[in-house]
N, C-alpha and C positions, 0 to 999 in steps of 0.2 A: 483401449482401456482394459486392464485385467480385472478379474473378479475381486482382487484385493485392493484395488485403487489405481490412482494415477500418479506418475512421478511429478515432482515439483516443476521440472522443466516444461511441463505441459500447461502451466498456469502463468508463465512469464509474460508480462506486458511491458513494452518499451514505448514511451510516449514523449515526443519532443514538442516544445512550445517556444515561440519567440516572444520575449518581453517587449511589449509595445507601450507607447505612452499611456494608454487607457488602463494598463496593468500596474502603474507605478504611483508612488506617493510624490509629494513635492520635492523630495530629494533625488528623484530618479531611481528609487529602489522598488523592487517588486513588493506589492502589498501582500501581507501575510494571508489575508483572506482569499486572495486570488490563488496563491500557492496551495492553500488548503483545499480549494475547489478542485484544482488540477490533481492533487493527491487523492482526493475522494474518487474522482472519475477513474484514475489509473487503477486504484485498488479495486473498485467495483468491477472493472473490466477483467482483472485477474481472477477475482472470485467467480464471476459469471463464466469465464473461459474454463475454469477448473470444473465447475458444476454443471455446465451446459444449461444454465437456467438463471433467472433473475436472482440477484443477491442484494439485500438491502443493508445499508449501514446501520449497525447497532450501537457502535461506540468508537470513539477515537481516544486511544490511551494517551498518546503523547506525540507531539511534533517538536523536535528540537531544531531551533534556528541557529545554525553554527556560523554562517556567513551571510551577509546581504547579497542579493542578486540584483544586478544592474540592468537598466534600460539597454536593450540591444543584445543582451545575453541570450544564448540558446539554453533552455532548461530541459534536461532529460530526466524523466522519472522512470525508475525501474521497479516494478511491483511483482511479487510472487506470493503464493500461499505459503505460510510458515507451518500451519498445523490445522487440522480439521478436528472438531470435537464431535458434536452430534449434528445439529442443524447449523451450528455456528462454525466459523473459521476465522483464523487470524491471517491478515495480509500485511506484509512488510513492504514499505516503499522507501527507496533511496533516491535522493534528488541531487543532481549535479548541474552546476552552472558552467557554461563555456563561453569564453570570449574569443571569437575568431580573430579579431583585430590584435589582441594581446597574446594569442596562442596559449591560453590558460584554460584549465578545467579543474574544478574542485568540488568536493562533496559539501553540499550546503545544508542538507536536511535529512532527517530520518523520521519515519512515522510508523506507528502500528495501529491498525484499524481492525475492528471486529465486524464481520458481516454475518447475515443469516440467509441461508438458502430458503426461498419461498416458492410456493405455487403461484400461478397467475392471479389467484384471488387473495394472495398475500399470506397464506398460511405456511408456517415453518415446515420444512421437509428435510429429511436426512440428507446431509451433504456427502459427496463422494469422498472416500478415504484418500489420504495423501501418503505417498511413498517417498520419503527422503532418501537420496542415494549418496550424495557427496558428504564429506565431513562437515562442510559449512552448512548444508541443508539439515544435517542431523543436529548440529549445534543450535540452529535457529528453531528447529522442531522442539528440542528440549527447553529452550528459553521461553518459547511460546506458552508452554504449560505453566512455568513459573509466573509469567505475566497474567495468565488467566486466573491462577490461584489468588494473586494479589487483587485482581479486579473483583473477584467474588468476595474476598474478605472486605474490601472497601465498600462494596455494595451493601453489605449487612450492617455497616456502622450507622 
């Protein structure tokens, strides 16, 4: 880690889950709540990896459900830090569902979560700065500021 921060690549977490019967509704589709649980875990791991400390969920901006996920699919979640503010940071998560039987893989969900870096007694602490290097990382970095501004505007209403 350099004095000015850590690159986005050092926060990446990839998590894969198998959709089992206990994860589904009566139609054999993954429950939204189960997916939200996996998203929160994956994002928390990315935040903790970046900061080398516990990070707690402060908010979930949005989770878009683009396609249903079926029983038996492998679900891969990709999380990375988009931007660090002070003690808070935004983590983006992309979700993909893969059917090995049908040889298909598609993007099913996206989510943005805000975490706060905390001490072991739960007090907020300054997060490690983030260094975006690729064009995509810089775009996500800029868009994270816009989402934060919207969050703060909506909070004051």
